[in-house]
C-alpha positions, 0 to 999 in steps of 0.5 A, a space after each residue: 243848668 244850676 238853680 242859679 243859672 235858671 234864676 229859680 228863687 228861694 221860697 220860704 213860709 211868707 211865700 206860701 199860700 193856703 186856702 182859708 175858708 170863712 169861719 161860720 163859728 166866729 161869724 154867722 153871716 157873710 154878704 158880698 158879690 158871688 164871684 165864682 163857684 169853684 170845684 174843691 176837693 169835696 165839692 163846690 166852694 164859693 168865692 165871694 167879694 166882700 168889703 174885707 176882700 175875697 172870702 172862700 166859703 167851703 163845701 156844704 151840701 145845703 149851700 149846693 142846693 141853694 146856690 146856682 151857677 146862674 147866681 155868679 155876679 149877684 149879691 149874696 147873703 149867707 146866714 148860718 143857722 147853726 147845727 141841725 140833726 137830720 131826722 132821717 140819718 141822725 147826722 149833724 150838719 150846718 143849716 143856712 139861709 141864702 138870700 140872692 139879689 
């Protein structure tokens, strides 16, 4: 069978879907309903329903210790406090305050 016989459509760049993560560099706060906790390539990702549409918050170790699967369906506010240097490892990481209702 040919592509035409199978009715396979042609794909171009406007059909492409990319994962876009929330940019805490541009906005320090996100508020919405936690819809889902997904497993990404590097750990858990958080799908949040906001007035501007669904937003994905990427994997951050600090968030994993503050957001639980039992929080799905609840309102969530994530506030990025900025980069912090760990006194033990001397590594820099993003720190967050998490509020759940």
